[in-house]
C-alpha positions in Angstrom: 4.0 3.1 -21.2 2.2 1.7 -24.1 2.7 -1.9 -22.9 1.3 -0.9 -19.5 -1.8 0.6 -21.1 -2.2 -2.4 -23.5 -1.9 -4.9 -20.6 -4.5 -3.1 -18.5 -6.9 -2.8 -21.5 -6.4 -6.5 -22.2 -6.9 -7.5 -18.6 -10.0 -5.3 -18.4 -11.5 -6.8 -21.5 -10.8 -10.4 -20.3 -12.3 -9.9 -16.9 -15.3 -8.1 -18.3 -16.0 -11.2 -20.4 -15.0 -13.6 -17.5 -16.1 -11.9 -14.3 -16.0 -15.3 -12.4 -12.2 -15.2 -12.8 -11.8 -11.8 -11.2 -11.9 -12.9 -7.5 -8.9 -14.8 -6.1 -7.0 -15.4 -2.9 -3.9 -13.2 -2.5 -0.6 -14.9 -1.9 0.2 -15.1 1.8 2.9 -13.2 3.7 4.5 -15.3 6.4 6.3 -13.6 9.2 8.9 -15.2 11.5 10.8 -13.6 14.4 14.5 -13.6 13.6 15.6 -12.2 16.9 14.2 -9.7 19.4 11.7 -7.5 17.5 13.4 -8.2 14.1 10.9 -10.0 11.9 11.4 -11.4 8.4 8.4 -11.8 6.2 8.5 -14.0 3.1 6.2 -14.4 0.2 6.0 -16.0 -3.2 9.0 -16.3 -5.6 11.5 -15.4 -2.8 10.1 -12.1 -1.9 11.3 -11.1 1.6 11.2 -8.0 3.8 12.6 -7.4 7.3 11.1 -5.1 9.9 12.3 -4.0 13.3 11.3 -1.5 15.9 13.1 1.5 17.4 15.3 1.1 20.5 12.7 3.0 22.6 10.4 -0.1 22.5 13.2 -2.8 22.6 14.1 -3.1 18.9 17.4 -2.4 17.3 16.2 -0.2 14.3 18.0 -2.6 11.9 15.1 -2.4 9.4 12.0 -0.2 8.8 9.1 -0.6 11.2 5.9 -2.3 10.1 4.2 1.1 10.3 6.6 2.6 7.9 6.1 -0.3 5.5 2.4 0.4 5.6 3.1 4.0 4.6 5.5 2.8 1.9 2.9 0.4 0.6 0.4 3.2 0.4 2.8 5.5 -1.4 4.0 2.9 -3.9 0.5 1.7 -4.6 -0.8 5.2 -5.3 2.2 5.9 -7.5 1.6 2.6 -9.3 -2.0 3.4 -9.9 -1.2 6.9 -11.2 1.1 5.3 -13.8 -1.4 2.7 -14.7 -4.2 5.2 -15.1 -2.0 7.6 -17.1 -0.9 4.7 -19.4 -4.5 3.5 -19.9 -5.5 7.0 -21.0 -2.4 7.4 -23.2 -0.5 9.9 -21.2 3.2 9.8 -20.3 4.5 10.8 -16.9 7.6 13.0 -16.8 7.7 13.5 -13.1 6.0 11.7 -10.2 6.6 11.6 -6.5 4.2 10.3 -3.9 4.8 10.8 -0.2 2.6 9.4 2.6 2.9 10.4 6.3 0.7 9.8 9.2 -0.2 10.9 12.7 0.0 8.3 15.4 -0.3 8.2 19.2 1.9 5.6 20.9 -0.5 5.4 23.9 -2.7 3.2 21.8 -0.1 0.6 20.7 1.4 0.5 24.2 -2.1 0.1 25.8 -1.7 3.1 28.0 -5.1 4.6 26.9 -7.7 2.3 25.6 -9.6 5.2 23.9 -6.6 5.7 21.6 -6.4 3.4 18.5 -3.2 1.4 18.1 -2.9 2.4 14.4 -2.5 5.7 12.6 -5.0 8.4 13.5 -4.8 9.9 10.0 -2.7 9.7 6.9 -1.8 12.4 4.3 -0.9 11.6 0.7 1.1 14.2 -1.2 1.6 13.9 -4.9 3.8 15.9 -7.2 3.2 15.0 -10.8 3.6 16.1 -14.4 1.5 14.0 -16.6 1.7 14.5 -20.4 0.0 17.7 -21.5 -2.6 17.5 -18.8 -3.5 20.7 -17.0 -3.9 21.0 -13.2 -7.6 20.0 -13.1 -7.1 16.9 -15.3 -4.0 15.9 -13.4 -5.8 16.1 -10.1 -8.7 14.2 -11.5 -6.4 11.4 -12.7 -4.6 11.3 -9.3 -7.9 11.2 -7.4 -9.0 8.3 -9.6 -5.7 6.5 -8.7 -6.2 7.1 -5.0 -9.8 5.8 -5.1 -8.7 2.6 -6.9 -5.6 1.9 -4.9 -6.2 -1.3 -2.9 -3.9 -0.3 -0.1 -5.7 3.0 0.4 -9.0 1.1 0.2 -7.9 -1.4 2.9 -7.0 1.5 5.1 -10.2 3.5 4.4 -12.8 0.8 5.1 -13.3 -1.9 7.7 -12.0 -5.2 6.2 -13.2 -8.4 7.9 -10.3 -10.2 9.6 -10.5 -13.9 10.5 -8.0 -15.0 13.1 -6.9 -18.7 13.3 -4.6 -19.5 16.2 -2.6 -22.8 16.3 -0.5 -23.6 19.3 2.0 -26.4 19.3 
């Protein structure tokens, strides 16, 4: 964990001295339909993830749904930021599990009821953690910091402007 803490402290010091280098464009994720509702999304350095939908909406359930990947992204991001924060503060983690679930209403995504959003109505983050010698209050404070700084949670919490560019061949 020392290397994680050292890397974060080094990055923080560098970006504090060079704030003009803190903003950047994230690498794109490019999705292509493989067949039916199975979609393969690729990214840099050979990163790849497949999604599919359940049979009830025409998929084959051959891979996780995009909604599940959203919850997975939220859970893994929170876990990552808990580890990063603990390492920065010099604490080791002996046990960590983050679970994210959500409540959805399919009437929104199927356009049955226009008053119902297509996405999750709410999410819940559950964390089980043992962090160094920290007590309950200090552990909860560290976890709350991690949730507040997790970019996936942030993107879900606030409206993020979306530019749409359509190209037809």
